[in-house]
C-alpha positions in Angstrom: 119.0 59.5 131.2 116.2 57.7 129.4 113.9 60.3 127.7 110.3 60.5 128.7 107.6 59.5 126.2 106.7 63.1 125.6 110.4 64.1 125.0 110.7 61.1 122.5 107.6 62.1 120.6 108.7 65.8 120.5 112.1 64.7 119.2 110.6 62.5 116.5 108.2 65.3 115.5 111.2 67.7 115.0 112.9 65.1 112.9 109.8 64.7 110.8 109.6 68.5 110.4 113.1 68.5 109.0 112.1 65.9 106.5 109.0 67.8 105.6 110.9 70.9 104.9 113.8 69.2 103.1 111.5 68.6 100.1 109.9 72.0 100.1 110.8 74.9 97.8 111.7 76.9 100.9 114.0 74.5 102.8 115.3 75.3 106.3 119.0 76.0 106.0 119.9 74.2 109.2 118.1 71.0 110.2 118.4 72.0 113.9 116.4 75.2 113.3 112.7 75.5 113.4 111.1 77.4 110.5 110.9 80.7 112.4 111.6 84.1 110.8 111.3 87.8 111.7 110.6 90.9 109.7 113.1 93.7 109.6 110.1 96.0 110.3 110.9 95.2 113.9 114.6 96.3 113.9 114.7 99.6 111.9 118.1 100.7 113.4 120.0 97.5 112.7 122.5 97.2 109.8 122.5 94.3 107.4 125.3 92.5 109.2 123.6 93.0 112.6 120.4 91.6 111.2 122.1 88.4 109.9 124.2 88.0 113.1 121.2 88.4 115.4 119.0 86.0 113.4 121.7 83.3 113.4 122.5 83.7 117.0 118.9 83.3 118.1 118.1 80.2 116.0 116.0 81.8 113.3 115.9 80.0 109.9 115.0 83.1 107.8 114.5 86.8 107.7 111.8 88.8 106.0 113.2 92.0 104.4 110.8 94.9 105.1 113.0 97.9 105.0 116.6 98.6 106.1 117.8 101.5 108.3 114.6 103.4 107.8 114.3 102.9 104.1 111.3 100.8 103.0 112.1 100.9 99.3 114.6 98.1 99.3 115.6 98.2 95.7 117.3 101.6 96.3 119.3 100.5 99.3 123.1 100.3 98.5 123.3 96.9 100.2 121.1 95.5 97.4 122.8 97.2 94.4 123.5 94.8 91.5 127.1 94.6 92.3 126.4 93.5 95.9 123.9 90.7 95.3 126.4 87.9 95.1 128.0 89.0 98.4 124.5 89.3 100.0 123.6 85.8 99.0 127.0 84.5 100.4 126.4 86.3 103.6 122.9 84.9 104.1 124.1 81.4 103.3 127.1 81.7 105.6 124.7 82.5 108.5 122.6 79.4 107.7 119.7 81.6 106.8 117.2 82.1 104.0 115.4 85.3 102.8 111.7 84.4 103.5 110.1 87.3 101.7 110.5 90.8 100.4 107.8 93.2 101.7 106.9 95.9 99.2 104.4 98.7 99.9 102.7 98.3 96.5 98.9 98.4 96.8 96.6 97.3 94.0 93.4 99.2 94.9 94.0 102.7 93.4 91.5 103.6 90.6 93.7 106.4 89.2 95.5 104.8 86.1 98.7 106.6 86.6 98.9 105.8 90.4 97.9 102.2 89.7 100.6 101.8 87.1 103.2 103.2 89.5 102.2 100.7 92.1 102.6 97.9 89.6 106.0 99.3 88.6 107.1 99.4 92.3 106.0 95.8 92.8 108.0 94.7 89.7 111.1 96.3 91.1 110.7 94.2 94.2 110.1 91.1 92.1 113.3 91.7 90.2 115.3 92.1 93.5 113.7 89.0 95.0 114.6 87.0 91.9 118.2 88.2 92.1 118.4 87.4 95.8 116.8 84.0 95.4 113.8 85.0 97.6 110.6 83.1 96.9 108.0 85.8 97.6 107.1 89.5 97.3 104.3 90.9 99.4 101.8 93.4 98.1 98.6 94.9 99.5 95.0 95.1 98.4 94.6 97.6 100.3 91.5 99.8 100.5 88.0 99.4 99.2 87.3 102.8 97.8 84.3 103.2 95.5 82.2 100.3 94.1 83.4 97.1 95.7 83.1 95.0 92.5 85.3 97.4 90.7 88.0 97.4 93.4 87.9 93.6 93.6 88.3 93.3 89.9 91.2 95.8 89.8 93.1 94.1 92.6 92.6 90.7 91.1 93.8 91.9 87.7 96.8 93.6 89.2 97.7 90.4 91.0 97.4 88.4 87.8 99.6 90.8 85.9 102.3 90.7 88.7 102.0 86.9 88.9 102.7 86.5 85.2 105.6 88.9 85.5 107.0 86.9 88.5 106.5 83.5 86.9 109.7 83.4 84.8 111.6 85.0 87.6 110.8 82.1 90.0 109.0 84.4 92.4 105.4 84.3 93.7 103.4 87.5 94.6 101.6 87.2 97.9 98.7 89.5 98.9 98.6 90.2 102.6 95.5 90.0 104.7 95.6 93.7 105.5 93.5 96.9 105.4 90.1 96.2 103.9 91.1 92.8 102.8 91.2 90.7 105.9 88.1 88.5 105.7 88.3 85.1 104.1 85.4 85.5 101.6 87.0 88.6 100.0 90.5 87.1 99.9 89.2 83.9 98.5 87.3 85.8 95.7 90.4 87.8 94.8 92.8 84.9 94.8 90.4 82.8 92.7 89.9 85.6 90.2 93.7 86.4 90.1 94.0 82.9 88.5 97.7 82.4 88.7 99.9 79.8 90.4 102.3 82.6 91.1 99.8 84.5 93.2 99.2 83.4 96.7 98.5 84.7 100.3 100.5 86.1 103.1 98.3 85.3 106.1 98.6 88.1 108.7 96.9 86.0 111.3 96.6 89.0 113.6 94.5 90.9 111.2 92.1 88.2 110.3 91.4 87.6 114.0 91.4 91.2 115.3 89.8 92.9 112.3 87.5 90.3 110.8 87.0 88.3 114.0 87.7 85.0 112.3 88.9 82.0 114.3 92.2 80.6 112.9 90.7 77.2 112.1 88.1 78.8 109.9 90.6 81.0 108.1 92.9 78.1 107.4 90.1 76.0 106.1 89.0 78.7 103.7 92.4 80.0 102.5 94.9 77.3 103.4 95.7 76.2 99.9 96.9 79.8 99.1 98.9 80.5 102.3 102.7 80.7 101.6 103.9 83.0 104.3 102.7 84.3 107.7 102.8 87.3 110.0 102.3 86.5 113.6 102.0 89.0 116.5 100.0 89.5 119.7 97.9 92.3 121.0 95.3 93.4 123.6 92.2 95.7 123.2 93.0 99.3 123.9 89.9 101.4 123.6 88.7 101.2 120.0 92.2 100.1 118.9 94.6 97.3 119.8 98.0 97.6 121.5 100.8 95.2 120.5 102.3 93.1 123.3 105.0 90.4 123.6 104.1 87.0 122.2 101.7 85.1 124.4 100.8 88.1 126.6 97.7 89.1 124.6 94.5 87.5 123.5 95.4 86.7 119.9 95.3 82.8 119.6 98.8 82.4 118.2 99.2 78.9 119.5 96.0 77.8 117.7 97.1 79.7 114.6 100.3 77.7 114.6 98.4 74.5 115.3 96.1 75.2 112.3 99.0 75.7 110.0 100.8 72.6 111.1 97.6 70.6 110.7 97.2 71.7 107.1 100.8 70.8 106.3 102.0 74.3 105.8 105.6 74.5 104.6 106.4 78.2 105.0 107.9 80.3 107.7 106.3 81.3 111.0 107.3 85.0 110.8 107.2 87.5 113.6 106.1 91.0 112.5 107.0 93.4 115.3 105.8 96.8 114.1 108.5 98.9 115.6 108.7 101.2 112.6 105.1 102.3 113.1 105.1 102.1 116.9 108.5 103.2 118.2 107.3 103.0 121.8 107.1 99.2 121.6 109.8 97.1 123.4 113.1 97.0 121.7 113.8 94.3 119.1 116.6 92.9 121.3 113.7 91.9 123.7 110.8 91.2 121.5 112.4 89.1 118.8 114.1 86.5 121.1 111.0 86.4 123.2 109.0 85.4 120.1 111.5 82.7 119.2 111.2 81.2 122.7 107.4 81.3 122.8 106.7 80.4 119.2 109.2 77.5 119.1 107.4 75.9 122.1 104.0 76.4 120.4 105.4 74.8 117.2 106.9 71.8 119.1 103.7 71.3 121.0 101.7 71.3 117.7 104.1 68.8 116.1 104.0 66.5 119.1 100.2 66.0 118.8 
């Protein structure tokens, strides 16, 4: 059967996507896979082999490591002990996957020197693990603006610069997430500029910039696009003064426009689903939510590429 014009354009766009990613530092392992990933925050009961099997079976290109079997401090997990790293890398490659990012809990805002030093040490342990695994990024937080704003901004930026310089020879980039009190573009732009390191960049949690700072995705990408290396995508609806997470496309978060904005700027990273099952155990199970995201987000991505 002869393809329709729309089908032809969509196919050519996907071929173009494969070419675009082939030259990127973070290449898709399988040319047939779209650059979709999911965070292990969404599947806290799955073992390492179960995570890899599920990701491959459902067409994901990568996984984000954010905890394993209830333990968020990944460097202490036996699966990632020094003697297991080579086998881990073989297992990931055998599934046609990449590790998109390691999510640490390190936060740069604390004014107490001892606590701040501990946060930096925690981040460095994640950077070391990422380097061993061949993962390109380690996520850290701002996280809270406590006390004089200028002092907090300076402390966060200095912490990021220090970590970026530590990460540089290890071929890792530290990415601050738009999270907590650090979700608006002006604040993030100021911090990233002052961090002044090509090994410091941004994890755009597109839900937070929209829901917390009320920014439209096109504005955020215009302001911060040059720093965006990784994403967190998820949907939600208002629920009183809070928001309640829902399956992708069932809420009011403009995920399709977020993806379109990223495609439009030539983004070469992963479109990563962050299903916060660890923090919200009442959410639908990962066996439901993660494949649902793959179905919806892949269509959004194909539509964006076909334009």
